C-alpha positions as CSV (number, residue, x, y, z in Angstrom):
1,M,20.6,9.6,-61.6
2,R,22.2,11.8,-64.3
3,H,22.5,15.5,-63.4
4,C,20.7,17.4,-66.1
5,R,19.9,20.8,-64.7
6,T,19.1,23.9,-66.7
7,L,20.6,27.2,-65.9
8,A,18.5,29.8,-64.0
9,R,20.4,32.9,-65.1
10,G,19.9,33.4,-68.8
11,R,22.2,32.8,-71.6
12,V,25.5,31.1,-70.7
13,A,28.8,31.7,-72.4
14,A,31.0,28.9,-71.1
15,T,34.1,27.5,-72.8
16,L,35.1,23.9,-72.0
17,V,38.5,22.5,-72.5
18,V,39.2,18.9,-71.5
19,A,42.6,18.8,-69.9
20,F,42.9,15.1,-69.5
21,A,40.8,12.0,-68.6
22,L,42.1,9.1,-66.6
23,G,40.1,5.9,-67.2
24,A,40.2,2.6,-65.4
25,C,43.0,0.2,-66.5
26,G,45.1,-2.6,-65.3
27,Q,48.1,-2.5,-62.9
28,E,50.3,0.5,-63.8
29,N,53.7,-0.2,-65.1
30,P,56.4,1.7,-63.1
31,T,57.5,3.4,-66.3
32,D,54.0,4.5,-67.4
33,V,52.8,8.1,-67.1
34,G,49.4,8.5,-65.6
35,G,46.9,5.8,-64.4
36,P,43.8,5.4,-62.3
37,L,44.8,7.3,-59.1
38,L,41.2,7.0,-57.8
39,P,38.9,4.0,-58.1
40,G,36.9,4.4,-61.3
41,G,39.3,7.2,-62.5
42,V,38.8,11.0,-62.6
43,T,38.2,13.7,-65.2
44,T,39.9,17.1,-64.9
45,F,38.8,19.9,-67.2
46,T,38.8,23.7,-67.6
47,V,35.8,25.9,-67.8
48,T,35.8,29.7,-68.3
49,L,32.7,31.6,-67.2
50,D,31.7,35.1,-68.3
51,A,31.1,37.8,-65.7
52,D,27.4,37.5,-65.8
53,R,27.5,33.9,-64.5
54,F,29.3,34.7,-61.2
55,L,29.4,38.5,-60.6
56,L,26.7,41.0,-59.8
57,S,28.9,44.2,-59.8
58,D,32.3,45.7,-59.6
59,S,33.3,49.1,-58.4
60,A,36.7,50.9,-58.2
61,F,37.5,53.5,-55.5
62,T,40.5,55.5,-54.5
63,G,41.8,57.4,-51.4
64,Y,43.2,54.5,-49.3
65,T,46.6,56.1,-49.0
66,R,48.0,59.6,-49.3
67,P,51.1,60.8,-51.3
68,Q,52.2,62.7,-48.3
69,E,52.8,59.4,-46.4
70,A,54.9,57.9,-49.2
71,P,58.6,57.0,-48.4
72,F,59.7,58.6,-51.7
73,F,59.4,61.6,-53.9
74,V,58.1,61.8,-57.5
75,I,59.2,64.6,-59.8
76,A,57.9,64.8,-63.3
77,E,57.5,67.2,-66.2
78,D,54.7,66.6,-68.8
79,F,55.1,62.9,-68.5
80,Q,53.0,61.2,-71.2
81,G,51.8,64.7,-72.0
82,A,49.7,64.9,-68.9
83,F,51.5,64.5,-65.5
84,D,53.6,67.0,-63.5
85,A,55.0,66.6,-60.0
86,H,57.3,68.6,-57.7
87,A,59.0,67.8,-54.4
88,V,58.7,70.3,-51.5
89,A,60.5,70.4,-48.2
90,R,60.5,72.5,-45.0
91,L,64.1,73.1,-43.6
92,F,65.6,73.8,-40.3
93,M,69.2,75.1,-40.3
94,P,71.6,74.2,-37.5
95,R,72.6,77.0,-35.1
96,T,75.8,75.5,-33.8
97,I,78.6,73.2,-34.7
98,T,81.1,71.2,-32.6
99,V,84.8,71.6,-33.0
100,F,88.0,70.6,-31.2
101,D,90.1,73.4,-29.6
102,A,93.9,73.5,-29.4
103,S,93.9,71.3,-26.3
104,G,91.8,68.6,-28.1
105,L,88.6,69.2,-26.1
106,S,85.3,69.4,-28.0
107,R,83.5,72.7,-27.9
108,V,80.2,74.0,-29.1
109,D,80.6,76.9,-31.5
110,S,77.3,79.0,-31.3
111,M,78.4,81.5,-34.0
112,P,79.5,79.4,-37.0
113,R,79.6,81.1,-40.4
114,F,77.8,78.9,-42.9
115,F,79.0,79.7,-46.4
116,G,77.6,77.0,-48.8
117,G,76.6,73.4,-49.2
118,Y,74.9,70.8,-51.3
119,L,71.4,69.4,-51.5
120,T,71.3,65.7,-52.5
121,L,68.5,63.5,-53.8
122,R,69.0,59.7,-53.6
123,V,67.6,58.3,-56.8
124,D,65.6,55.1,-57.3
125,T,67.4,54.0,-60.4
126,L,64.9,51.2,-61.0
127,R,61.8,53.4,-61.1
128,W,62.3,56.3,-63.4
129,T,60.6,56.7,-66.8
130,A,62.4,59.0,-69.2
131,P,64.2,59.1,-72.6
132,A,67.6,57.6,-72.5
133,Q,69.3,60.9,-72.0
134,A,70.5,63.3,-69.3
135,V,67.7,64.9,-67.3
136,E,67.8,68.5,-66.0
137,F,66.4,69.6,-62.6
138,S,66.0,72.9,-60.9
139,L,66.1,73.9,-57.2
140,Y,64.3,76.9,-55.9
141,R,63.7,78.4,-52.5
142,L,60.1,77.6,-51.6
143,A,58.3,80.8,-50.9
144,E,55.4,79.5,-48.8
145,D,55.1,77.1,-45.9
146,F,52.8,74.0,-46.2
147,D,51.0,71.3,-44.2
148,Q,52.9,68.1,-44.8
149,T,49.8,65.9,-44.2
150,T,47.4,67.7,-46.5
151,V,49.4,69.6,-49.1
152,T,48.3,69.1,-52.7
153,W,49.2,70.6,-56.1
154,T,46.7,73.4,-55.7
155,N,46.6,73.9,-51.9
156,R,49.4,74.2,-49.4
157,V,46.9,73.5,-46.6
158,D,43.8,71.3,-47.3
159,S,42.4,70.1,-44.0
160,T,38.8,70.0,-42.8
161,G,37.5,73.5,-42.7
162,V,40.8,75.1,-43.7
163,T,41.9,75.4,-47.3
164,I,44.8,77.7,-48.3
165,P,45.9,77.7,-51.9
166,W,49.4,78.1,-53.2
167,M,50.0,81.4,-54.9
168,E,51.5,79.3,-57.6
169,P,50.1,75.8,-58.2
170,G,52.7,73.0,-57.5
171,G,54.4,75.1,-54.8
172,T,55.3,78.7,-54.9
173,A,58.8,79.0,-56.3
174,G,60.9,81.8,-55.0
175,V,64.6,82.5,-55.9
176,H,66.2,80.1,-58.3
177,V,69.1,78.4,-56.5
178,A,70.7,76.0,-58.9
179,D,70.3,73.5,-61.7
180,A,71.6,69.9,-61.8
181,I,71.9,67.3,-64.4
182,W,71.2,63.6,-63.7
183,D,72.7,60.9,-65.9
184,P,70.7,57.7,-66.2
185,G,72.1,55.0,-63.9
186,T,73.7,57.3,-61.3
187,D,72.3,57.0,-57.8
188,S,72.4,60.7,-56.7
189,L,71.3,64.1,-58.0
190,V,73.4,66.9,-56.4
191,F,72.6,70.7,-56.3
192,E,75.2,73.2,-55.2
193,V,73.7,75.7,-52.7
194,D,75.2,79.2,-52.6
195,S,76.0,81.2,-49.5
196,A,73.1,83.7,-50.1
197,T,70.6,80.8,-49.9
198,V,72.2,79.3,-46.8
199,V,72.0,82.7,-45.1
200,A,68.3,83.1,-46.2
201,W,67.5,79.6,-44.9
202,A,69.2,80.3,-41.6
203,D,67.2,83.5,-41.0
204,T,64.8,82.5,-38.3
205,T,62.4,85.4,-39.2
206,M,61.8,83.8,-42.7
207,F,60.4,80.5,-43.9
208,A,63.0,78.1,-45.0
209,G,62.0,75.7,-47.7
210,A,63.0,74.0,-51.0
211,L,61.2,73.1,-54.2
212,I,62.6,70.7,-56.8
213,A,61.1,70.7,-60.3
214,M,62.2,69.0,-63.5
215,S,63.0,70.8,-66.8
216,T,63.2,67.9,-69.2
217,P,59.7,67.1,-70.6
218,G,58.3,63.6,-70.9
219,T,60.1,62.4,-67.8
220,R,59.0,61.0,-64.4
221,F,61.6,60.5,-61.7
222,R,61.6,58.9,-58.3
223,A,63.8,59.7,-55.3
224,T,64.1,57.9,-51.9
225,D,65.9,60.5,-49.8
226,L,66.7,64.2,-49.5
227,F,69.3,65.9,-47.3
228,I,71.5,68.9,-47.2
229,E,75.2,69.1,-46.4
230,L,76.3,72.5,-45.1
231,D,79.8,73.8,-44.8
232,A,80.6,76.2,-41.9
233,R,83.8,77.9,-40.7
234,S,84.3,77.9,-37.0
235,T,84.8,81.2,-35.0
236,I,86.7,79.2,-32.3
237,Q,89.0,77.5,-34.7
238,P,89.1,79.8,-37.8
239,D,91.1,77.3,-39.9
240,T,88.5,74.5,-39.3
241,I,85.6,73.8,-41.7
242,V,82.8,71.6,-40.4
243,R,80.2,69.9,-42.6
244,S,76.8,69.3,-41.1
245,V,74.1,67.1,-42.5
246,V,70.5,68.5,-42.3
247,R,67.3,66.6,-43.1
248,P,64.0,68.3,-43.7
249,L,61.5,68.9,-41.0
250,A,58.7,68.0,-43.5
251,Q,58.7,66.8,-47.0
252,A,56.2,65.7,-49.6
253,F,55.5,65.5,-53.4
254,V,52.6,67.1,-55.1
255,Y,51.3,66.2,-58.5
256,D,48.7,67.2,-61.2
257,P,46.3,65.9,-62.3
258,L,44.7,64.1,-59.4
259,L,43.2,60.8,-60.6
260,A,39.8,61.1,-59.0
261,G,37.2,58.4,-58.5
262,P,35.1,56.4,-58.7
263,S,36.1,54.7,-62.0
264,A,33.9,52.9,-64.4
265,T,36.5,50.2,-64.9
266,P,38.7,48.2,-62.5
267,R,41.8,50.0,-61.2
268,I,44.5,48.8,-58.7
269,G,47.5,50.6,-57.2
270,G,48.4,54.3,-57.4
271,N,48.8,56.9,-54.6
272,P,46.1,57.7,-53.4
273,A,45.6,54.0,-53.7
274,W,42.9,52.4,-55.8
275,R,41.0,49.2,-54.9
276,T,38.4,47.3,-56.9
277,Y,35.6,45.6,-55.1
278,L,33.6,42.7,-56.6
279,R,30.2,41.5,-55.5
280,L,29.7,37.8,-56.4
281,V,26.5,35.9,-56.9
282,S,25.3,34.3,-53.7
283,R,25.5,30.6,-53.3
284,L,27.9,29.8,-56.1
285,D,28.0,26.3,-54.8
286,T,24.7,25.8,-56.7
287,L,26.1,27.1,-60.0
288,T,26.2,24.5,-62.7
289,V,28.7,23.8,-65.5
290,P,28.4,21.4,-68.4
291,C,29.7,17.9,-68.0
292,P,32.7,17.1,-70.3
293,D,32.5,14.5,-73.1
294,V,28.8,13.7,-72.6
295,P,25.7,14.6,-74.6
296,A,24.4,18.2,-74.3
297,G,22.2,19.0,-71.4
298,C,24.2,17.3,-68.7
299,R,25.3,19.7,-65.9
300,L,27.1,19.5,-62.6
301,Q,26.9,21.7,-59.5
302,L,30.2,23.2,-58.5
303,S,29.7,21.8,-55.0
304,E,30.0,18.3,-56.5
305,T,33.4,19.0,-57.9
306,T,37.0,19.5,-56.7
307,V,38.2,23.0,-57.5
308,N,41.9,22.8,-58.3
309,L,42.3,26.4,-59.5
310,A,40.1,29.5,-59.7
311,N,41.5,32.6,-61.3
312,L,39.9,35.9,-62.2
313,V,40.9,36.8,-65.7
314,F,41.2,40.5,-66.5
315,E,41.9,42.3,-69.8
316,P,44.6,45.0,-69.3
317,I,44.1,48.4,-71.0
318,A,46.2,51.6,-71.2
319,A,46.5,53.3,-67.8
320,P,45.2,56.9,-67.8
321,P,47.8,59.3,-69.3
322,G,50.6,60.0,-66.9
323,F,49.8,57.0,-64.7
324,L,51.6,54.1,-66.3
325,P,53.0,52.0,-63.4
326,E,56.6,52.8,-62.8
327,D,57.4,49.2,-61.7
328,S,56.0,45.7,-61.8
329,M,53.0,45.4,-59.5
330,L,51.7,42.5,-57.4
331,I,47.9,42.2,-57.6
332,G,45.9,40.0,-55.3
333,A,42.4,39.5,-53.9
334,R,41.2,39.5,-50.3
335,E,37.8,38.7,-48.8
336,A,35.9,42.0,-48.1
337,L,34.1,41.9,-44.8
338,V,31.0,43.9,-45.8
339,T,28.4,44.8,-43.1
340,N,25.1,46.7,-43.2
341,N,26.8,49.6,-41.4
342,L,29.5,50.3,-44.0
343,P,29.5,51.0,-47.7
344,I,31.4,48.4,-49.7
345,Q,34.3,50.8,-50.4
346,R,35.0,51.1,-46.6
347,A,34.7,47.4,-45.9
348,P,37.9,46.0,-44.2
349,L,39.8,43.3,-46.0
350,G,40.3,39.9,-44.6
351,S,42.5,37.0,-45.6
352,A,44.0,36.5,-49.0
353,A,41.7,34.8,-51.4
354,G,44.6,32.8,-53.1
355,L,48.3,32.8,-53.7
356,F,49.7,36.0,-55.1
357,R,51.0,35.3,-58.7
358,G,54.1,36.9,-60.2
359,A,54.3,40.7,-60.4
360,V,52.6,42.3,-63.5
361,E,55.1,44.3,-65.6
362,P,54.2,48.0,-66.3
363,G,54.3,47.5,-70.0
364,R,51.1,45.4,-69.7
365,F,49.3,48.7,-69.2
366,N,50.6,50.7,-72.2
367,G,47.5,49.8,-74.4
368,D,49.3,47.3,-76.6
369,D,49.2,44.2,-74.5
370,Q,46.6,41.6,-75.3
371,V,47.6,38.9,-72.7
372,P,45.1,38.6,-69.8
373,V,46.1,39.2,-66.3
374,E,45.0,36.4,-63.9
375,V,44.4,36.9,-60.1
376,S,44.2,33.8,-58.0
377,I,41.1,33.3,-55.7
378,T,41.5,29.5,-55.4
379,D,41.4,29.2,-51.6
380,Y,38.4,31.6,-51.3
381,F,36.5,29.9,-54.1
382,R,37.0,26.4,-52.7
383,A,35.4,27.5,-49.4
384,L,32.7,29.4,-51.3
385,V,31.5,26.3,-53.2
386,A,32.3,23.6,-50.7
387,D,29.4,21.3,-49.9
388,T,29.9,21.8,-46.2
389,V,32.2,24.4,-44.6
390,P,32.5,25.8,-41.0
391,R,31.9,29.3,-42.4
392,R,31.0,30.1,-46.0
393,P,32.8,33.3,-47.0
394,E,30.9,36.5,-47.8
395,P,30.4,37.0,-51.6
396,Y,32.6,40.1,-51.7
397,L,36.2,40.5,-52.8
398,G,38.7,43.4,-52.7
399,L,41.4,43.6,-55.4
400,V,44.5,45.3,-54.1
401,T,48.3,45.5,-54.4
402,P,49.7,44.3,-51.1
403,L,52.0,47.3,-50.5
404,E,49.5,50.1,-51.2
405,G,50.9,53.5,-51.9
406,Q,54.2,52.3,-53.3
407,H,53.2,53.2,-56.9
408,V,51.9,56.4,-58.5
409,G,50.8,54.5,-61.6
410,V,47.8,52.3,-61.7
411,A,47.0,48.9,-63.1
412,S,43.9,49.4,-65.4
413,F,41.5,46.8,-66.8
414,A,38.8,46.9,-69.4
415,S,35.8,45.5,-67.6
416,M,34.5,42.9,-65.1
417,P,36.6,39.8,-65.2
418,R,35.9,36.2,-66.4
419,L,36.5,33.3,-64.1
420,R,38.8,30.4,-65.2
421,L,38.2,27.1,-63.2
422,V,40.2,23.9,-63.3
423,I,38.0,21.3,-61.7
424,T,38.0,17.5,-61.2
425,I,35.2,15.1,-60.9
426,P,35.1,11.3,-60.4
427,R,34.3,9.5,-63.6
428,D,31.4,7.6,-62.1
429,L,29.8,10.9,-61.1
430,E,30.0,12.1,-64.7
431,N,28.5,8.9,-66.1
432,R,25.8,8.0,-63.7
């Protein structure tokens, strides 16, 4: 019986491309290419479905990570005309040093005289966005303490029931300490710290903190580490100078503006991290597609085919100003385990829906790129449309980057995706 079903879901926009057709033939010559690998031959073809064929909705949400938990700092000044970021740190100065006396024994000096030092940022040379020129930074004493887990650009404490704003948004800058110039390609940025600042930071009756800002506009910078090297003269061995390495008690970066959600279009990445959730049409195994190379009207259910590839096809658009991804980003899909007790944005994510493809370059989101971005859901889709499976997956997907919180920039897309399928059917099924 020929399968000639009509579609139950309105007008269809489906594009068919016949990839190849293998017909029955005689014995294959060892030097031939192709041949009947299955009795009666097979036909493999591509079909692209618009979103209204397989999707009910998509929604983008944020808040899955916090910048305060990131293993890096971001510092920026008017990047893309819209984005500013500062690094803030709470410090604890050492009270003692260890020296060797005249007899060679180690002794603890409880009254060292600290007279200067250096604050160093380790630079992520692969993830900075700036003009090809030297970049200037400024170091200040931070005038107010902050809560590392909740600090934001506007509030130094922003926990449940307690909100304390900065006197100056972005961190209240006190006394200017030093400026430093970073040359592209170098792996460190070093500020010289004067003796007055060392004394002030060592004063236990005062808050000791540092704020680092950028002076060169149009620049975004990323650092992976912060530490201070302090020089002290010993009172036990006056001719001895000891250098101590101090790491912050707390550190964070704060930025403005906050990219709040939800979003009307798909987004992935960022920090706080964005996810996009898709709700698929139920029972896609009953969805029909046109038969290749046959008169109009013939249709096949997906459960009667072999799915070789299933990719979601997204159209990239310009990221919001200031949020261009700073590096290539992996994008993948996972099954979303939606229940009646949780809204979709809080649904936990299950196994990967398909193999992760190559990382998507940041330039794809500058507004000029017209090449689609494809996300594999082959494994998930095969189980979804199989004729018989132990457990048919739930019709929900979460689109994520596997290392959430590793980017400040976001991957942005125009609208709900299309679905590109490469499917195979036996020739006798097509022709019967």
